[in-house]
N, C-alpha and C positions, 0 to 999 in steps of 0.2 A: 736452609735445608742442606745438609751434608750428603754427598754421595754415599758415604759410609754410615748411613743411618737406616734403621729398620723402616722408618716412614718412607724413605726414598726407594729402598730396594724392593719392599714387599707391597707398596701401595702406589706411589707416584709413577715409578718407572713402568710397571706392568700396565697400568691404565693408559699412560701416554703411548706406549708401544702398540698396545692393542687397538686403540682408536686410530692411531696413525696408519696402521696397515689395513684397517677396515675401510678407511676413507679412499675415495678416488684420488689419483695423484694430483689433480688440480687443486685439491683442498688440503693437502698434507702440510704445505708451508704455513698456511693459516693456522692450522691446529698446533703446529710446532711453535709458532710465535705466541699463541695464547698460553701454551704450556710453559714456555720460557718466562713469560711475564708472571705467571702464577708462581713458578719456582723462585723467582727473584723476590716477589712480594711476600713470600712465606716468612712470617715472623716480624717483618718490618715493612708493611705496604707503603708507608710514607715515602721511602727512598725510591720506589718505583717512579715517582714523579721526576726525580733527578735523572734517572736513566732516560725517561721519555723526552725530557728537555734536551739531553745530549743527542738523542736520535734526531730530533727536529732540527737542532742547530747544525749538525753535521750534514744532514740531508740537504738543507738549504745552502750551506756553505759550499758544498761540492758543486751544486748547480751554478751558484754565483761564480765560483772559480772557473768553471768550464765555459761560461758565456761572457765573462768579463773581457774587455779589451786587453791585449797583451800588457800594456803599461800599468794596468790595474790588478793583474792576476796575482802578483807578488803581495800587494797590499791586502787583497782578499784572503789569501791563505794565511798571511801573517795575523790578521784579525781573528781568523778561525782558530789558530793556534793559541792566541792570547785568551780567547773566551774559554776554550777547553781547559787550558792550564789554570785559569782563574777559578773555575769550578772545582777542579781537582785540588788546587792550592787552598781554597777556603775550607773544604771539608776535611782535608787530610793534614794541613799544616797550620791552620789558624791558631789552634791552641799552642802549638810549638813556638810560633813567632811571638805571640803575646807574652807567654811565660818567659821567654828569653829577653824580651824588651824590659819586662818588669825586673828581671835579674840584673841586666846590664846597667840600667839607669836607676836602680833602687826605687822603681815605681810601684804603683799599686793599682794598675788598670784592672777594673772589675769587669769580668766578662762571663758570659754563659758558655760553658764548654760545648764545642761542636762534636757531634758523634759522626764518625766516618761511615758512609755507606759501604757495605762489603763489596769487594770486586771493583771499586771505582778506578783503581790504578790500572787494572787490566782493560776494562772496556773503554776508558779514556784513551789509552794508547792505541787501541784498535781503531777507534773513531778518527784519531789524528792521522793514522797511517792511510786511511781511506781518502781523506781530503788531500793529503800531501801527494798521494799517488795520482789523484785526478789532476792536481797542479803540474806534476811532472809528465803527464800524458801517458802514464803506464796503464791507466784504466779510464773508462768513460764514466761520467757522472750517472748514477742510477736514478731513473725518473720514478721508479716505484718505491715509495717510502717504506712499504712493508718489507721489501727486500733488504733495504738498509737496516731496518729495525731487526730483522732476523739475523743479519750479520753481526750486529752489536750485541743482541740479547740472547743469541742461541745458547741454551742452558748448559750443554756439555762443557763449553769452555768459558762460561760467563764469569764464574766466581774467581777462578784461579788459573786461567789460561789452559793450554798454551795461548800466547798472544798471537792470534791469527791475523795475518795481513790480508787485506781485501783481495789483492791480485792473486793470492794463493787459492782462494775458494770462490772467485767471482762466478765461474761457470757452474760450480756445484750448488750455488744458491738457487739456481733456477732449474737444475737437472741433477738429481742425486738418487739414482736408482740403486737398490740394494740386492745383491745376489745372496743366495743362501750361504755361500762360503764367506762372503764379506761379513754377514751377520754373525756367523759362527766365530770368525776371527775377532770380531768386536766383542762378543760375549766373553771369549777366553781372555782378551786383554783387560776387560773390566774386572774379571774375577782375580786375575794376577794383581792388578792395582789395588783391589780391595784387600787382598791378603797382605800386600806390602804395607798398607796403611794400618789395618787393624791388628794383624798378628805381629808385625815387627815394629813399626813406628810407635804404636801406642805403648807397647811394652818397654821400648827404649825410652820413651818419654816419661814413664813412671819412675824409672831410675834417675834420669837426668834431672827431673823436677826435685826429687828428694835431695840430690847433691847440691844443686844450685840454690835451693831455698834455705839451706843452712848457712850460718856464718862460716867464714873461712877457718875460724878456730875450732869448729866442730867437725871438720872433715879432714881426714888424713890425706897426705900427698897422693898415695895410690888411688884413693877414692876420688880425688879431684880429677885425676887423669881418666878414671872410669867415667865420671860424669861428663867430661868433655867428649870422650869417645862415644858414649851413648847418645849425646845430643847430636853429634855429627851423623850418626846413623838415623836418629829420629827425623832430622830435617830432610835428609836425603830420601828416606822411604816414605815420609809423609807427603812430600811434594811430588816426587816421581811417581808414587802410587796414585796420587790424585790425577796427575797428568795421564797415566796409563788408563785410568777410569774414564777420563775425558775423551781420550783418543778412541777407546773402545766404544763408548757411547756414540761418538760421532760416526763410527763405522756402522753401528746398528741402525742409524738413521740415514746412511748413505753418504756421509761426509768423510773425507780423508784429511786429517790434520797432520801437520809435520811433527816430527819427534821433538821432545823437549829435553830429554836426558839421554846420555849415551855413556853410561858407566864412568862417571867423572872421577871416581876414586882410583882408577887405574892410570891416571894422568902422571906424566913425569915432568911436568912444568905447570906453572900457574897459567901460562898462555893456553896450554892444552886443556887445563881444567875448565877454562871459560869457553872453550869450544864444545865441551861436553855437558856443562851445567847450565840449566835454564836457557837452553839454546834459543828459544823464541825471544827472550828479553835481550840476549847478547846480539842477536840478528837485528832486532828492532833498533837498538842503540847504534849499531854500526851503520845501518842504512839511513837513519833519520837524525843522528847527532854527529857521530865520528866523521863520516864522509862529508857532510855539509860543512863541518869545521875545517876541512882540508885533508883529513885522513893522514896519510903518510906522504903527501905530495909536495910538501914545502920544507923539507929538511928534517933532520933527526930531532933537533930541539923542539920544533913546532909539533912533530909527531908525538913526542913525550908529553908535551903540554896537553895535547888533545886527548891522549890516553888518560891522563890524570883527571881531566874534566869529565870524561865519560864515566870513570869509576866513582868519582864524587857523586855524579847523578845516579849511578847504580845504587850507591849506598842510600842516598836520600829518597830514591823511589821506594825503597823497602820500608821506610817509616820515618816519622818525625821524631827522631832521636839522634843525639850526637854520636852515640855508639854505632849506629848504622852508617853514618858518614865515615866514621873512623874505620869501620870494617871495609867499606868501599875503597877508601884511600890506602888501606893496608894492602889490599890486592893490587891496586893501581901502582903502588911503589914497586912491587915485585914484577909486575908486567913491564914496567919501564926498565928495571934492572935486567930483565931477560932480553928486552929489546936491545939494550946497550952491549950486553955480553954475548948475545946469540946463544944463550943457555939452552933453549929448546932444541937447537940443531946439534948439540953436543951428543955424539954417539960413542959407544965403546963397548967394553966387555960387560958381563953380567953384574959384576960388582959395581961398576960405574952406574949402570942403568938402575940397579936396585937402590943405590944411594940417591939418585935423582928422584926416584919415586918416593922414597921415605922423606926426603927433604920437602917435597911438594905436599905430602900429607901432613907434615908437621906445620907448615905455613898455613894450610887450610884449617887445621885443627885449632891453632891459636886464633885464627880469624873467627871461628865459630864461637869461641868464648866471648870475643868482642860483640858478636852478633846477638848472643843470648843475653848478655848482661844489659840491664836497662840504664845503667849509669857508669861513668868512667871509674869511679872508686870501687864499684863492685867488680868490674872487669880486672882492675889492677890487683885487688886483693886475691881474686881467684887465680890469676896468673902467678902471683907470688906463692900461693899455696901449692900450685902445680910443681914449682921448682924448690919446694921445701924451705921457703923463706919466711914462713909464719909458724909461730909456736902454737901447738895444739893443746886443747883442754885435756884433762886426764880422763874425762868421762865421755869421749866422743862415741857416737853410735857404732855398734858392731856391723860387720859386713852383712849380716842377715837382715839388717834394717833396710839396706839398699836394694838387695836383689834376692830372688829365689830361683828354683830350678827352671821355671818357665822363662824368666828373664835371661838366664844363661843360654838356654836353647835358642831364644829369639836372637840374642847377640851373635851366636855362632852362625845361624842362618843369615843374619845381616851381613856378616863378613863374607860368607860363601857367595851370596848372590850379588855382592858388589862387584864381582868379576863375571865376565860373560860366559860362564860355564853352560848355563841353560840354553843360551842362544846358539852356542857351538853345537850342543847336542841336538837341538831342534833342527838345525840346518843339515846335520849329518844323518839323523835317523827319522826325519819327519814322514818318510814314506814307509817306514817299518810299522807293521800292524801292532806288534807287541808294544813298541815304544808309544805309539798313538793311544793304545788302550791305557797304558800306565799314565800317560800325560793327562788323559781325560779323567781318570779316577783321581789323580792328584788335584785337578781343578775342582772336582766335586768335594773332595776333602777340604780344600782351602775355603770354599764357599760355606760349607757347613760349620767349620771351625770359626770362621769370621762371624757368622750369624750368632753362634753360641757366645762368643766374646762380646758382641754388641749387646746381646740380651742380658748378659750377666754383669756388665760393667757400665758405669756412667761416665767413665773416662774416655773421651773421644775428641780430643782437641784437634784443630787443624791450623798449623802455624801461619800459613799464608792467607788465612781469613783476615789477618790484620793489615795486609798490604793491598 
């Protein structure tokens, strides 16, 4: 079930909210857990069993780690990590490994393709952070399995994050009162995210899909750049919109989740980009991979190796495709270059800073082509087309095939709102009654337009469902 669906917005959410606030506080967590299980089981109830198994395994593992003698604690947490990653590896990477073994050794291993449960990458990382934090002594092992289950299965952040670490919401799991102002802010945040997803991301996706689904010979070089730009906007507004909806939903139920995006396209280095993009994943990998590897504590060479390992994992986490790994390594290479050259610290006049910004956007844009393509040869041909290195057919589609006035308007708004103009205006005028009225009317318009688009169109993909 998608947040940006009529079923969720008009049926599931009102019912869950209504019952939640009618129940006494002592029963609200139980209702929220039941609703979360139902939400996850919608459409594929079989995979609820995998989540329940993950909950039980990590509930037991955390208790074992907490009571084990010191000399066995490391072994206990190591086994918990192996079990979690084995479950994730089987469902997410089994097909990938078998296909590559067949290709490498010219074999013909016959196998039944495994279907990946949605959200398994997110809730597995959350479960792992809980057990590891218990091992590190940052939190105590939770003795109430329902609380652990709520942490892992809580539906606002279940499918696509943000990846919430246990120590960030430990106290909120047992006490999460909601003030009217908090509920209002959450509702506003949800509507903003809904608009980003439905009005911008979906329209950008329609253009990007048309361009990427054609052969390189059937797309002109300007259209190839347009496709890459539209995809860069689609993936940003798709994922950040979903994160906004998740954070807003959390607030409506009394939870405060950390931010997951902070205007990444204003970055003037790849290092800064990763401080602003998918912040919860970057933070998770820093705390549980980069620092345990040694971080930057063992010299520059080891630091660069650690960074490349982290970005290889970043790419592989996103999916069982070589192009994802290449995308991760692409970013890793530039992170290392920036580390060696101190590029992020380079300051100067407006021309220099504009150049840094444009260079960063160019690197990110090329990376998105690698991310979007499912195979190396597709990415290679698309990049060649972007730089005019492929001859085009005489009967390539006209511009009207790719976009219309609605798509143009959506693209303009995508560019405008990739900068923090609205946040600046909100901080400056939030106490102004006229601005407040205009803001609320704008939210109503966004909600109504989003509902109209959802009703009129069957196109409503969510990119990060695959991860």
